N, C-alpha and C positions, 0 to 999 in steps of 0.2 A: 300311453302314447309317448314314446321317447323322441325328443327333438334335440338335434345337435346343430349348433350354428358355427360354421367355419368361416371366420371373417378375416378381412385384410389380405386376401390372397390375390395373386395374379392368375386370373382364370383364363385358360386356353380352351376355346370351344368354337366350333363351326368356323374355323379360319380366322378367328379374332383373339386378341389378348387384351384383357381389361382388368382393372382393379375392382374387386367386389367380394361377395360372400355367397355362400350357399347354406341352405337349411336342409338337413336330412331328417326325415320323419319316418320312423319304423323302417329304416334301412333303404329308403327311397328318397331321391332328391325331390323335395317339395317346393323349394323356391330358389331362384337364382337372382341375386340382388346386385345392382350396380353401385359402385362407390360406397358411400356412407349410409345407404338405405338400411333400415332395421327390419327384422322379421315381423310378419303380421301377428304372430303369437309368441309368447315367451318360450325360451329354450332352456332345457335342463342342463345342458353342457355347452360351453363356449370354448372354441379352440382358436387361438390367434395364429394365423398362418402368415404373418408379416415376413416378407423375404422369401416366400415359397411360391411355387407354381402349383396350381390345382388343375388337373386335366383328366378327362375321361380315360379309362383303360382302352387299349388298342388291341387289334387282332393282327398278328404278323402272318401273312398268307404265303410266305416263301421262306421256309426254314429247312435246312439240311441238318438233321441230327446224326447223320453217319451210321444210322442203325436201320436195318441190318447190314452188315458187310464191312464197314470201315471203323469198327469200334476201337481199333488201336489209336485212331485220331480223337474220337469222342464217342460217347454213347448217349442215348436219349435221356437217361436219368441225370447224368452230370450236366448236360447242356440245358435241360429243362430247369434244374435248380438254379443254375447261374442266371438264366433269363428271368426267372421269377423274382430273384433278389435284386437284380440290377436294372430293371426297367419297368415301365407301366404296362407291359404286355400281359394281357389276361388270358389269351388263347393263341395257340399256334396251329398252323396247318402244315404238317410235314410234307415236303416236296421230295419225291424219289430222285435218286441220283441216276441220270440217264447213262452215264459212262461206266456204271458198275459192271464189272465182268466177273461172274462167279468163279471162273477158273483162275483168277488172279488174287483171290482173297488170301 
């Protein structure tokens, strides 16, 4: 059973921002701790997140990847890679372009 304690973070969750820690056990959040509270059991790994925000991943439900049709502007592979590196977005829901006219590609 691997336990990781991420402490001293600014946690963003359910519309609130607070100082605290989380414990991850076997890749699942097991505890969310406020301020200086210590975990209920020892942790094998401790990460100090002082100065960082800790937030859940989000789903972006309105993305235009420009694919198919307007790939001269961007395509799904380039846009998806940029999004994965630059944000906490875990999943996207591509939205079709309504004004796409196949005869003007």
